[in-house]
FIKOL-460568 format. One record per atom (N, C-alpha, C, CB): residue in three letters; chain; atom name; z, x negated, y negated. Coordinates in Angstrom, 2 decimals. Atoms other than C-alpha are relative to their C-alpha. Glycine has a CB too. Layout:
<rs>
<r res="ala" chain="A" atom="CA" c3="Z" c1="X" c2="Y"/>
...
</rs>
This chain:
<rs>
<r res="unk" chain="A" atom="N" c3="0.05" c1="0.61" c2="-1.45"/>
<r res="unk" chain="A" atom="CA" c3="6.16" c1="14.93" c2="24.05"/>
<r res="unk" chain="A" atom="C" c3="0.11" c1="-1.45" c2="-0.42"/>
<r res="unk" chain="A" atom="CB" c3="-1.47" c1="0.35" c2="0.96"/>
<r res="unk" chain="A" atom="N" c3="-0.09" c1="1.64" c2="0.13"/>
<r res="unk" chain="A" atom="CA" c3="6.86" c1="11.44" c2="24.85"/>
<r res="unk" chain="A" atom="C" c3="-1.26" c1="-0.56" c2="0.57"/>
<r res="unk" chain="A" atom="CB" c3="1.32" c1="-0.69" c2="0.85"/>
<r res="unk" chain="A" atom="N" c3="1.10" c1="0.52" c2="-0.35"/>
<r res="unk" chain="A" atom="CA" c3="3.88" c1="9.42" c2="25.25"/>
<r res="unk" chain="A" atom="C" c3="0.39" c1="-1.34" c2="0.78"/>
<r res="unk" chain="A" atom="CB" c3="-0.88" c1="-0.15" c2="-1.19"/>
<r res="unk" chain="A" atom="N" c3="-0.44" c1="1.41" c2="-0.38"/>
<r res="unk" chain="A" atom="CA" c3="5.28" c1="5.77" c2="26.12"/>
<r res="unk" chain="A" atom="C" c3="1.62" c1="-0.47" c2="-0.26"/>
<r res="unk" chain="A" atom="CB" c3="-0.94" c1="-0.96" c2="-0.85"/>
<r res="unk" chain="A" atom="N" c3="-1.28" c1="0.53" c2="0.15"/>
<r res="unk" chain="A" atom="CA" c3="8.66" c1="3.98" c2="26.69"/>
<r res="unk" chain="A" atom="C" c3="0.06" c1="-1.28" c2="0.40"/>
<r res="unk" chain="A" atom="CB" c3="0.94" c1="0.69" c2="0.63"/>
<r res="unk" chain="A" atom="N" c3="-0.16" c1="1.52" c2="-0.66"/>
<r res="unk" chain="A" atom="CA" c3="9.45" c1="0.32" c2="26.78"/>
<r res="unk" chain="A" atom="C" c3="1.75" c1="-0.04" c2="0.17"/>
<r res="unk" chain="A" atom="CB" c3="-0.72" c1="-1.50" c2="-1.25"/>
<r res="unk" chain="A" atom="N" c3="-1.32" c1="0.10" c2="-0.30"/>
<r res="unk" chain="A" atom="CA" c3="12.91" c1="0.30" c2="28.80"/>
<r res="unk" chain="A" atom="C" c3="0.88" c1="-0.80" c2="-0.76"/>
<r res="unk" chain="A" atom="CB" c3="0.09" c1="-0.37" c2="1.16"/>
<r res="unk" chain="A" atom="N" c3="-0.77" c1="1.12" c2="0.28"/>
<r res="unk" chain="A" atom="CA" c3="14.00" c1="-2.82" c2="27.40"/>
<r res="unk" chain="A" atom="C" c3="0.61" c1="0.34" c2="-1.30"/>
<r res="unk" chain="A" atom="CB" c3="-0.80" c1="-1.30" c2="0.00"/>
<r res="unk" chain="A" atom="N" c3="-0.83" c1="-0.34" c2="1.39"/>
<r res="unk" chain="A" atom="CA" c3="14.61" c1="-1.69" c2="23.73"/>
<r res="unk" chain="A" atom="C" c3="0.03" c1="1.59" c2="-0.33"/>
<r res="unk" chain="A" atom="CB" c3="-0.77" c1="-0.80" c2="-1.38"/>
<r res="unk" chain="A" atom="N" c3="0.09" c1="-1.46" c2="0.22"/>
<r res="unk" chain="A" atom="CA" c3="14.09" c1="2.05" c2="24.16"/>
<r res="unk" chain="A" atom="C" c3="-0.85" c1="0.73" c2="-0.99"/>
<r res="unk" chain="A" atom="CB" c3="1.17" c1="0.38" c2="-0.27"/>
<r res="unk" chain="A" atom="N" c3="0.88" c1="-0.48" c2="1.15"/>
<r res="unk" chain="A" atom="CA" c3="11.29" c1="2.31" c2="21.86"/>
<r res="unk" chain="A" atom="C" c3="-1.38" c1="0.50" c2="0.62"/>
<r res="unk" chain="A" atom="CB" c3="-0.26" c1="-1.23" c2="-1.11"/>
<r res="unk" chain="A" atom="N" c3="1.24" c1="-0.45" c2="-0.47"/>
<r res="unk" chain="A" atom="CA" c3="7.91" c1="3.86" c2="22.25"/>
<r res="unk" chain="A" atom="C" c3="-0.85" c1="1.02" c2="-0.76"/>
<r res="unk" chain="A" atom="CB" c3="0.24" c1="0.48" c2="1.19"/>
<r res="unk" chain="A" atom="N" c3="0.55" c1="-0.87" c2="1.09"/>
<r res="unk" chain="A" atom="CA" c3="5.32" c1="6.67" c2="20.85"/>
<r res="unk" chain="A" atom="C" c3="0.44" c1="1.31" c2="0.38"/>
<r res="unk" chain="A" atom="CB" c3="-1.57" c1="-0.05" c2="-0.19"/>
<r res="unk" chain="A" atom="N" c3="-0.15" c1="-1.37" c2="-0.13"/>
<r res="unk" chain="A" atom="CA" c3="5.82" c1="10.26" c2="20.42"/>
<r res="unk" chain="A" atom="C" c3="-0.96" c1="0.69" c2="-0.62"/>
<r res="unk" chain="A" atom="CB" c3="1.15" c1="0.43" c2="-0.42"/>
<r res="unk" chain="A" atom="N" c3="1.11" c1="-0.71" c2="0.60"/>
<r res="unk" chain="A" atom="CA" c3="3.33" c1="12.74" c2="19.92"/>
<r res="unk" chain="A" atom="C" c3="0.89" c1="1.40" c2="-0.49"/>
<r res="unk" chain="A" atom="CB" c3="-1.41" c1="0.28" c2="1.20"/>
<r res="unk" chain="A" atom="N" c3="-0.76" c1="-1.14" c2="0.67"/>
<r res="unk" chain="A" atom="CA" c3="4.19" c1="15.48" c2="17.40"/>
<r res="unk" chain="A" atom="C" c3="-0.84" c1="1.13" c2="0.24"/>
<r res="unk" chain="A" atom="CB" c3="0.29" c1="-0.18" c2="-1.55"/>
<r res="unk" chain="A" atom="N" c3="0.85" c1="-1.52" c2="-0.47"/>
<r res="unk" chain="A" atom="CA" c3="2.82" c1="19.30" c2="17.44"/>
<r res="unk" chain="A" atom="C" c3="-1.37" c1="-0.41" c2="-0.43"/>
<r res="unk" chain="A" atom="CB" c3="0.52" c1="1.67" c2="-0.93"/>
<r res="unk" chain="A" atom="N" c3="1.26" c1="0.15" c2="0.65"/>
<r res="unk" chain="A" atom="CA" c3="0.00" c1="18.26" c2="15.35"/>
<r res="unk" chain="A" atom="C" c3="-0.92" c1="-0.73" c2="0.67"/>
<r res="unk" chain="A" atom="CB" c3="0.12" c1="-0.53" c2="-1.18"/>
<r res="unk" chain="A" atom="N" c3="0.98" c1="0.99" c2="-0.64"/>
<r res="unk" chain="A" atom="CA" c3="-1.37" c1="15.65" c2="17.67"/>
<r res="unk" chain="A" atom="C" c3="0.31" c1="-1.21" c2="-0.37"/>
<r res="unk" chain="A" atom="CB" c3="-1.40" c1="0.18" c2="-0.30"/>
<r res="unk" chain="A" atom="N" c3="0.08" c1="1.24" c2="0.56"/>
<r res="unk" chain="A" atom="CA" c3="-0.70" c1="12.74" c2="15.79"/>
<r res="unk" chain="A" atom="C" c3="1.46" c1="-0.87" c2="0.70"/>
<r res="unk" chain="A" atom="CB" c3="-0.04" c1="0.22" c2="-1.81"/>
<r res="unk" chain="A" atom="N" c3="-1.06" c1="0.91" c2="-0.60"/>
<r res="unk" chain="A" atom="CA" c3="1.50" c1="9.88" c2="17.31"/>
<r res="unk" chain="A" atom="C" c3="0.86" c1="-0.78" c2="-1.02"/>
<r res="unk" chain="A" atom="CB" c3="-0.68" c1="-1.02" c2="0.94"/>
<r res="unk" chain="A" atom="N" c3="-0.57" c1="0.91" c2="0.59"/>
<r res="unk" chain="A" atom="CA" c3="4.23" c1="7.93" c2="15.97"/>
<r res="unk" chain="A" atom="C" c3="1.23" c1="-0.67" c2="0.82"/>
<r res="unk" chain="A" atom="CB" c3="0.32" c1="0.54" c2="-1.21"/>
<r res="unk" chain="A" atom="N" c3="-1.02" c1="0.70" c2="-0.71"/>
<r res="unk" chain="A" atom="CA" c3="6.89" c1="5.36" c2="17.02"/>
<r res="unk" chain="A" atom="C" c3="1.32" c1="0.47" c2="-0.05"/>
<r res="unk" chain="A" atom="CB" c3="0.04" c1="-1.22" c2="-0.39"/>
<r res="unk" chain="A" atom="N" c3="-1.34" c1="-0.34" c2="0.21"/>
<r res="unk" chain="A" atom="CA" c3="10.29" c1="6.00" c2="17.75"/>
<r res="unk" chain="A" atom="C" c3="0.89" c1="-0.94" c2="0.76"/>
<r res="unk" chain="A" atom="CB" c3="0.25" c1="1.41" c2="0.39"/>
<r res="unk" chain="A" atom="N" c3="-0.76" c1="1.00" c2="-0.73"/>
<r res="unk" chain="A" atom="CA" c3="13.35" c1="4.32" c2="18.95"/>
<r res="unk" chain="A" atom="C" c3="1.18" c1="1.06" c2="0.47"/>
<r res="unk" chain="A" atom="CB" c3="0.51" c1="-1.45" c2="-0.99"/>
<r res="unk" chain="A" atom="N" c3="-1.11" c1="-0.77" c2="-0.40"/>
<r res="unk" chain="A" atom="CA" c3="16.20" c1="6.04" c2="21.04"/>
<r res="unk" chain="A" atom="C" c3="1.17" c1="-0.43" c2="-0.32"/>
<r res="unk" chain="A" atom="CB" c3="0.03" c1="0.19" c2="1.21"/>
<r res="unk" chain="A" atom="N" c3="-1.03" c1="0.48" c2="0.48"/>
<r res="unk" chain="A" atom="CA" c3="19.55" c1="5.51" c2="19.35"/>
<r res="unk" chain="A" atom="C" c3="1.05" c1="0.93" c2="0.58"/>
<r res="unk" chain="A" atom="CB" c3="-0.09" c1="-0.12" c2="-1.43"/>
<r res="unk" chain="A" atom="N" c3="-1.10" c1="-0.85" c2="-0.46"/>
<r res="unk" chain="A" atom="CA" c3="21.53" c1="8.07" c2="21.42"/>
<r res="unk" chain="A" atom="C" c3="1.10" c1="-0.81" c2="0.84"/>
<r res="unk" chain="A" atom="CB" c3="-0.61" c1="1.15" c2="0.86"/>
<r res="unk" chain="A" atom="N" c3="-1.32" c1="0.73" c2="-0.90"/>
<r res="unk" chain="A" atom="CA" c3="24.64" c1="7.09" c2="23.64"/>
<r res="unk" chain="A" atom="C" c3="-0.41" c1="0.01" c2="1.41"/>
<r res="unk" chain="A" atom="CB" c3="1.59" c1="0.88" c2="-0.09"/>
<r res="unk" chain="A" atom="N" c3="-0.05" c1="0.04" c2="-1.51"/>
<r res="unk" chain="A" atom="CA" c3="23.43" c1="8.04" c2="27.20"/>
<r res="unk" chain="A" atom="C" c3="-1.44" c1="-0.49" c2="0.38"/>
<r res="unk" chain="A" atom="CB" c3="0.37" c1="1.51" c2="0.70"/>
<r res="unk" chain="A" atom="N" c3="1.25" c1="0.92" c2="-0.69"/>
<r res="unk" chain="A" atom="CA" c3="20.50" c1="5.49" c2="28.12"/>
<r res="unk" chain="A" atom="C" c3="-0.50" c1="0.65" c2="1.09"/>
<r res="unk" chain="A" atom="CB" c3="0.42" c1="-1.47" c2="0.53"/>
<r res="unk" chain="A" atom="N" c3="0.28" c1="-0.26" c2="-1.38"/>
<r res="unk" chain="A" atom="CA" c3="20.54" c1="6.47" c2="31.61"/>
<r res="unk" chain="A" atom="C" c3="-0.64" c1="1.67" c2="-0.05"/>
<r res="unk" chain="A" atom="CB" c3="1.53" c1="-0.22" c2="0.98"/>
<r res="unk" chain="A" atom="N" c3="0.60" c1="-1.13" c2="0.08"/>
<r res="unk" chain="A" atom="CA" c3="19.88" c1="10.23" c2="30.72"/>
<r res="unk" chain="A" atom="C" c3="-1.45" c1="0.11" c2="-0.77"/>
<r res="unk" chain="A" atom="CB" c3="0.94" c1="0.79" c2="-0.54"/>
<r res="unk" chain="A" atom="N" c3="1.02" c1="0.01" c2="0.96"/>
<r res="unk" chain="A" atom="CA" c3="17.23" c1="9.49" c2="28.08"/>
<r res="unk" chain="A" atom="C" c3="-1.24" c1="-0.65" c2="1.09"/>
<r res="unk" chain="A" atom="CB" c3="0.46" c1="-1.00" c2="-1.52"/>
<r res="unk" chain="A" atom="N" c3="1.27" c1="0.40" c2="-1.15"/>
<r res="unk" chain="A" atom="CA" c3="14.96" c1="7.57" c2="30.84"/>
<r res="unk" chain="A" atom="C" c3="-0.34" c1="1.03" c2="0.99"/>
<r res="unk" chain="A" atom="CB" c3="0.38" c1="-1.30" c2="0.96"/>
<r res="unk" chain="A" atom="N" c3="0.46" c1="-1.09" c2="-0.96"/>
<r res="unk" chain="A" atom="CA" c3="15.21" c1="10.41" c2="33.12"/>
<r res="unk" chain="A" atom="C" c3="-0.71" c1="1.32" c2="-0.81"/>
<r res="unk" chain="A" atom="CB" c3="1.38" c1="0.53" c2="0.88"/>
<r res="unk" chain="A" atom="N" c3="0.85" c1="-0.98" c2="1.09"/>
<r res="unk" chain="A" atom="CA" c3="14.24" c1="12.80" c2="30.17"/>
<r res="unk" chain="A" atom="C" c3="-1.32" c1="-0.57" c2="-0.28"/>
<r res="unk" chain="A" atom="CB" c3="0.75" c1="0.16" c2="-1.50"/>
<r res="unk" chain="A" atom="N" c3="1.44" c1="0.50" c2="0.42"/>
<r res="unk" chain="A" atom="CA" c3="11.39" c1="10.67" c2="29.39"/>
<r res="unk" chain="A" atom="C" c3="-0.98" c1="0.05" c2="1.50"/>
<r res="unk" chain="A" atom="CB" c3="0.14" c1="-1.80" c2="-0.72"/>
<r res="unk" chain="A" atom="N" c3="0.48" c1="-0.20" c2="-1.01"/>
<r res="unk" chain="A" atom="CA" c3="10.49" c1="10.93" c2="33.03"/>
<r res="unk" chain="A" atom="C" c3="-0.62" c1="1.26" c2="0.13"/>
<r res="unk" chain="A" atom="CB" c3="0.79" c1="-0.24" c2="0.79"/>
<r res="unk" chain="A" atom="N" c3="0.44" c1="-1.33" c2="-0.10"/>
<r res="unk" chain="A" atom="CA" c3="10.12" c1="14.55" c2="32.81"/>
<r res="unk" chain="A" atom="C" c3="-1.23" c1="0.31" c2="-0.73"/>
<r res="unk" chain="A" atom="CB" c3="0.98" c1="0.84" c2="-0.42"/>
<r res="unk" chain="A" atom="N" c3="1.16" c1="-0.32" c2="0.79"/>
<r res="unk" chain="A" atom="CA" c3="6.71" c1="15.98" c2="31.57"/>
<r res="unk" chain="A" atom="C" c3="0.46" c1="1.25" c2="-0.68"/>
<r res="unk" chain="A" atom="CB" c3="-1.35" c1="0.17" c2="0.84"/>
<r res="unk" chain="A" atom="N" c3="0.42" c1="-1.09" c2="0.88"/>
<r res="unk" chain="A" atom="CA" c3="6.14" c1="18.44" c2="28.89"/>
<r res="unk" chain="A" atom="C" c3="0.58" c1="-0.12" c2="-1.44"/>
<r res="unk" chain="A" atom="CB" c3="0.43" c1="1.32" c2="0.60"/>
<r res="unk" chain="A" atom="N" c3="-0.34" c1="-0.16" c2="1.41"/>
<r res="unk" chain="A" atom="CA" c3="7.23" c1="19.69" c2="25.37"/>
<r res="unk" chain="A" atom="C" c3="1.64" c1="-0.55" c2="-0.15"/>
<r res="unk" chain="A" atom="CB" c3="-0.23" c1="1.70" c2="-0.46"/>
<r res="unk" chain="A" atom="N" c3="-1.30" c1="0.23" c2="-0.09"/>
<r res="unk" chain="A" atom="CA" c3="10.67" c1="18.46" c2="24.18"/>
<r res="unk" chain="A" atom="C" c3="0.28" c1="0.21" c2="-1.56"/>
<r res="unk" chain="A" atom="CB" c3="0.38" c1="-1.44" c2="0.68"/>
<r res="unk" chain="A" atom="N" c3="-0.28" c1="-0.19" c2="1.69"/>
<r res="unk" chain="A" atom="CA" c3="12.78" c1="19.19" c2="20.90"/>
<r res="unk" chain="A" atom="C" c3="1.04" c1="-1.16" c2="0.13"/>
<r res="unk" chain="A" atom="CB" c3="0.72" c1="1.77" c2="-0.72"/>
<r res="unk" chain="A" atom="N" c3="-1.05" c1="1.29" c2="0.12"/>
<r res="unk" chain="A" atom="CA" c3="14.78" c1="15.95" c2="19.67"/>
<r res="unk" chain="A" atom="C" c3="0.60" c1="0.29" c2="-1.34"/>
<r res="unk" chain="A" atom="CB" c3="-0.75" c1="-1.65" c2="0.03"/>
<r res="unk" chain="A" atom="N" c3="-0.73" c1="0.08" c2="1.38"/>
<r res="unk" chain="A" atom="CA" c3="17.49" c1="15.66" c2="17.18"/>
<r res="unk" chain="A" atom="C" c3="-0.22" c1="-1.60" c2="-0.42"/>
<r res="unk" chain="A" atom="CB" c3="1.81" c1="0.47" c2="0.13"/>
<r res="unk" chain="A" atom="N" c3="0.50" c1="1.26" c2="0.50"/>
<r res="unk" chain="A" atom="CA" c3="16.34" c1="12.64" c2="14.99"/>
<r res="unk" chain="A" atom="C" c3="0.19" c1="-0.05" c2="-1.37"/>
<r res="unk" chain="A" atom="CB" c3="-1.37" c1="-0.24" c2="0.30"/>
<r res="unk" chain="A" atom="N" c3="0.35" c1="0.12" c2="1.18"/>
<r res="unk" chain="A" atom="CA" c3="16.34" c1="11.01" c2="11.81"/>
<r res="unk" chain="A" atom="C" c3="-1.42" c1="-0.37" c2="-0.45"/>
<r res="unk" chain="A" atom="CB" c3="0.79" c1="-0.75" c2="-0.41"/>
<r res="unk" chain="A" atom="N" c3="1.22" c1="0.32" c2="0.19"/>
<r res="unk" chain="A" atom="CA" c3="12.80" c1="10.96" c2="10.35"/>
<r res="unk" chain="A" atom="C" c3="-0.32" c1="-0.84" c2="-1.12"/>
<r res="unk" chain="A" atom="CB" c3="-0.64" c1="1.05" c2="-0.04"/>
<r res="unk" chain="A" atom="N" c3="0.07" c1="0.77" c2="1.11"/>
<r res="unk" chain="A" atom="CA" c3="11.45" c1="8.14" c2="8.32"/>
<r res="unk" chain="A" atom="C" c3="-1.31" c1="0.44" c2="-0.74"/>
<r res="unk" chain="A" atom="CB" c3="0.04" c1="-1.50" c2="0.38"/>
<r res="unk" chain="A" atom="N" c3="1.31" c1="-0.63" c2="0.62"/>
<r res="unk" chain="A" atom="CA" c3="8.63" c1="9.65" c2="5.82"/>
<r res="unk" chain="A" atom="C" c3="-0.49" c1="-0.84" c2="-0.96"/>
<r res="unk" chain="A" atom="CB" c3="0.17" c1="1.37" c2="-0.65"/>
<r res="unk" chain="A" atom="N" c3="0.48" c1="0.82" c2="1.09"/>
<r res="unk" chain="A" atom="CA" c3="6.28" c1="7.82" c2="3.49"/>
<r res="unk" chain="A" atom="C" c3="-0.16" c1="0.60" c2="-1.29"/>
<r res="unk" chain="A" atom="CB" c3="-1.18" c1="-0.54" c2="0.32"/>
<r res="unk" chain="A" atom="N" c3="0.29" c1="-0.53" c2="1.26"/>
<r res="unk" chain="A" atom="CA" c3="5.39" c1="9.01" c2="-0.20"/>
<r res="unk" chain="A" atom="C" c3="-0.45" c1="1.27" c2="0.28"/>
<r res="unk" chain="A" atom="CB" c3="-0.93" c1="-0.76" c2="-0.79"/>
<r res="unk" chain="A" atom="N" c3="0.81" c1="-1.27" c2="0.07"/>
<r res="unk" chain="A" atom="CA" c3="3.29" c1="11.83" c2="1.03"/>
<r res="unk" chain="A" atom="C" c3="0.67" c1="0.77" c2="1.09"/>
<r res="unk" chain="A" atom="CB" c3="-1.67" c1="-0.18" c2="0.24"/>
<r res="unk" chain="A" atom="N" c3="-0.55" c1="-0.79" c2="-1.12"/>
<r res="unk" chain="A" atom="CA" c3="5.79" c1="13.13" c2="3.58"/>
<r res="unk" chain="A" atom="C" c3="-0.52" c1="0.01" c2="1.32"/>
<r res="unk" chain="A" atom="CB" c3="-0.01" c1="1.20" c2="-0.32"/>
<r res="unk" chain="A" atom="N" c3="0.68" c1="0.08" c2="-1.48"/>
<r res="unk" chain="A" atom="CA" c3="4.01" c1="12.12" c2="6.58"/>
<r res="unk" chain="A" atom="C" c3="0.98" c1="-0.90" c2="0.73"/>
<r res="unk" chain="A" atom="CB" c3="-1.65" c1="-0.70" c2="0.05"/>
<r res="unk" chain="A" atom="N" c3="-0.87" c1="0.66" c2="-0.92"/>
<r res="unk" chain="A" atom="CA" c3="6.21" c1="11.14" c2="9.44"/>
<r res="unk" chain="A" atom="C" c3="-0.58" c1="-1.50" c2="0.42"/>
<r res="unk" chain="A" atom="CB" c3="0.17" c1="0.96" c2="1.28"/>
<r res="unk" chain="A" atom="N" c3="0.49" c1="1.25" c2="-0.48"/>
<r res="unk" chain="A" atom="CA" c3="6.15" c1="7.43" c2="9.98"/>
<r res="unk" chain="A" atom="C" c3="0.82" c1="-0.57" c2="1.04"/>
<r res="unk" chain="A" atom="CB" c3="-0.12" c1="-0.94" c2="-1.05"/>
<r res="unk" chain="A" atom="N" c3="-0.73" c1="0.71" c2="-1.06"/>
<r res="unk" chain="A" atom="CA" c3="8.92" c1="6.65" c2="12.68"/>
<r res="unk" chain="A" atom="C" c3="1.29" c1="0.91" c2="0.24"/>
<r res="unk" chain="A" atom="CB" c3="0.38" c1="-1.60" c2="-0.45"/>
<r res="unk" chain="A" atom="N" c3="-1.15" c1="-0.84" c2="-0.55"/>
<r res="unk" chain="A" atom="CA" c3="11.58" c1="8.66" c2="14.58"/>
<r res="unk" chain="A" atom="C" c3="1.01" c1="-0.86" c2="0.46"/>
<r res="unk" chain="A" atom="CB" c3="-0.40" c1="0.92" c2="1.14"/>
<r res="unk" chain="A" atom="N" c3="-1.03" c1="0.51" c2="-0.47"/>
<r res="unk" chain="A" atom="CA" c3="15.16" c1="7.52" c2="15.17"/>
<r res="unk" chain="A" atom="C" c3="0.80" c1="1.12" c2="0.79"/>
<r res="unk" chain="A" atom="CB" c3="0.71" c1="-0.64" c2="-1.07"/>
<r res="unk" chain="A" atom="N" c3="-0.27" c1="-1.04" c2="-0.80"/>
<r res="unk" chain="A" atom="CA" c3="15.87" c1="9.87" c2="18.16"/>
<r res="unk" chain="A" atom="C" c3="1.49" c1="0.06" c2="0.60"/>
<r res="unk" chain="A" atom="CB" c3="-0.98" c1="-0.02" c2="1.03"/>
<r res="unk" chain="A" atom="N" c3="-1.53" c1="-0.14" c2="-0.47"/>
<r res="unk" chain="A" atom="CA" c3="19.74" c1="10.73" c2="19.25"/>
<r res="unk" chain="A" atom="C" c3="0.09" c1="1.08" c2="1.24"/>
<r res="unk" chain="A" atom="CB" c3="1.00" c1="0.58" c2="-1.35"/>
<r res="unk" chain="A" atom="N" c3="-0.29" c1="-0.79" c2="-1.51"/>
<r res="unk" chain="A" atom="CA" c3="19.27" c1="13.66" c2="21.82"/>
<r res="unk" chain="A" atom="C" c3="-1.19" c1="0.67" c2="0.15"/>
<r res="unk" chain="A" atom="CB" c3="1.33" c1="1.15" c2="0.13"/>
<r res="unk" chain="A" atom="N" c3="1.62" c1="-0.69" c2="-0.63"/>
<r res="unk" chain="A" atom="CA" c3="16.33" c1="15.20" c2="23.86"/>
<r res="unk" chain="A" atom="C" c3="0.59" c1="1.30" c2="0.68"/>
<r res="unk" chain="A" atom="CB" c3="-1.03" c1="-1.17" c2="1.46"/>
<r res="unk" chain="A" atom="N" c3="-0.15" c1="-1.07" c2="-0.65"/>
<r res="unk" chain="A" atom="CA" c3="16.20" c1="18.68" c2="24.98"/>
<r res="unk" chain="A" atom="C" c3="-1.39" c1="0.49" c2="0.64"/>
<r res="unk" chain="A" atom="CB" c3="0.62" c1="0.93" c2="-0.88"/>
<r res="unk" chain="A" atom="N" c3="1.31" c1="-0.38" c2="-0.47"/>
<r res="unk" chain="A" atom="CA" c3="13.40" c1="19.94" c2="27.34"/>
<r res="unk" chain="A" atom="C" c3="-0.26" c1="1.55" c2="-0.28"/>
<r res="unk" chain="A" atom="CB" c3="-0.12" c1="-0.35" c2="1.55"/>
<r res="unk" chain="A" atom="N" c3="0.28" c1="-1.42" c2="0.35"/>
<r res="unk" chain="A" atom="CA" c3="11.73" c1="23.19" c2="26.26"/>
<r res="unk" chain="A" atom="C" c3="-0.62" c1="0.82" c2="1.25"/>
<r res="unk" chain="A" atom="CB" c3="-1.04" c1="0.04" c2="-1.27"/>
<r res="unk" chain="A" atom="N" c3="0.45" c1="-0.85" c2="-1.30"/>
<r res="unk" chain="A" atom="CA" c3="10.53" c1="24.07" c2="29.99"/>
<r res="unk" chain="A" atom="C" c3="0.95" c1="-0.52" c2="1.04"/>
<r res="unk" chain="A" atom="CB" c3="-1.69" c1="-0.23" c2="0.51"/>
<r res="unk" chain="A" atom="N" c3="-1.04" c1="0.29" c2="-1.19"/>
<r res="unk" chain="A" atom="CA" c3="12.82" c1="24.11" c2="33.12"/>
<r res="unk" chain="A" atom="C" c3="-0.50" c1="-1.33" c2="0.70"/>
<r res="unk" chain="A" atom="CB" c3="0.06" c1="1.33" c2="1.20"/>
<r res="unk" chain="A" atom="N" c3="0.29" c1="0.96" c2="-0.75"/>
<r res="unk" chain="A" atom="CA" c3="12.89" c1="21.01" c2="35.17"/>
<r res="unk" chain="A" atom="C" c3="-0.34" c1="0.46" c2="1.65"/>
<r res="unk" chain="A" atom="CB" c3="1.15" c1="-0.91" c2="-0.18"/>
<r res="unk" chain="A" atom="N" c3="0.30" c1="-0.10" c2="-1.63"/>
<r res="unk" chain="A" atom="CA" c3="11.51" c1="21.00" c2="38.84"/>
<r res="unk" chain="A" atom="C" c3="0.85" c1="-0.97" c2="0.70"/>
<r res="unk" chain="A" atom="CB" c3="-1.59" c1="-0.34" c2="0.43"/>
<r res="unk" chain="A" atom="N" c3="-0.83" c1="0.79" c2="-0.60"/>
<r res="unk" chain="A" atom="CA" c3="13.80" c1="18.20" c2="39.76"/>
<r res="unk" chain="A" atom="C" c3="1.42" c1="0.45" c2="0.22"/>
<r res="unk" chain="A" atom="CB" c3="-0.04" c1="-1.09" c2="-0.64"/>
<r res="unk" chain="A" atom="N" c3="-1.40" c1="-0.53" c2="-0.05"/>
<r res="unk" chain="A" atom="CA" c3="17.19" c1="18.95" c2="40.95"/>
<r res="unk" chain="A" atom="C" c3="0.88" c1="-0.99" c2="-1.06"/>
<r res="unk" chain="A" atom="CB" c3="0.61" c1="-0.07" c2="1.68"/>
<r res="unk" chain="A" atom="N" c3="-0.83" c1="0.76" c2="0.60"/>
<r res="unk" chain="A" atom="CA" c3="20.08" c1="17.86" c2="38.87"/>
<r res="unk" chain="A" atom="C" c3="0.46" c1="-1.57" c2="0.71"/>
<r res="unk" chain="A" atom="CB" c3="1.08" c1="0.92" c2="-0.17"/>
<r res="unk" chain="A" atom="N" c3="-0.53" c1="1.24" c2="-0.51"/>
<r res="unk" chain="A" atom="CA" c3="21.41" c1="14.24" c2="39.29"/>
<r res="unk" chain="A" atom="C" c3="1.33" c1="-0.22" c2="-0.17"/>
<r res="unk" chain="A" atom="CB" c3="-0.61" c1="-1.04" c2="-0.50"/>
<r res="unk" chain="A" atom="N" c3="-1.42" c1="0.16" c2="-0.12"/>
<r res="unk" chain="A" atom="CA" c3="24.84" c1="13.46" c2="40.29"/>
<r res="unk" chain="A" atom="C" c3="0.43" c1="-1.48" c2="-0.50"/>
<r res="unk" chain="A" atom="CB" c3="0.43" c1="0.28" c2="1.52"/>
<r res="unk" chain="A" atom="N" c3="-0.15" c1="1.52" c2="0.69"/>
<r res="unk" chain="A" atom="CA" c3="26.00" c1="10.69" c2="37.78"/>
<r res="unk" chain="A" atom="C" c3="1.46" c1="-0.91" c2="0.79"/>
<r res="unk" chain="A" atom="CB" c3="0.36" c1="0.30" c2="-2.04"/>
<r res="unk" chain="A" atom="N" c3="-1.57" c1="0.53" c2="-0.45"/>
<r res="unk" chain="A" atom="CA" c3="29.32" c1="9.93" c2="39.96"/>
<r res="unk" chain="A" atom="C" c3="-0.31" c1="-0.98" c2="1.35"/>
<r res="unk" chain="A" atom="CB" c3="1.22" c1="1.56" c2="0.52"/>
</rs>
């Protein structure tokens, strides 16, 4: 789940399934959609590159895509 977002640099905190929070940086191509994805509550699946420490503990995520695991209550946004 997304915990926080700084819209100026697309960085924030992400909560993993085990409850630990790690910093992330959104590096995808659709910044507008990412900000909308962040606004929706609930669990997400992300495609990312994870940086691990020597014990294989996640230290940082570079996120490229986001998929919500629950349906949205908001209507789709017309991007035109």
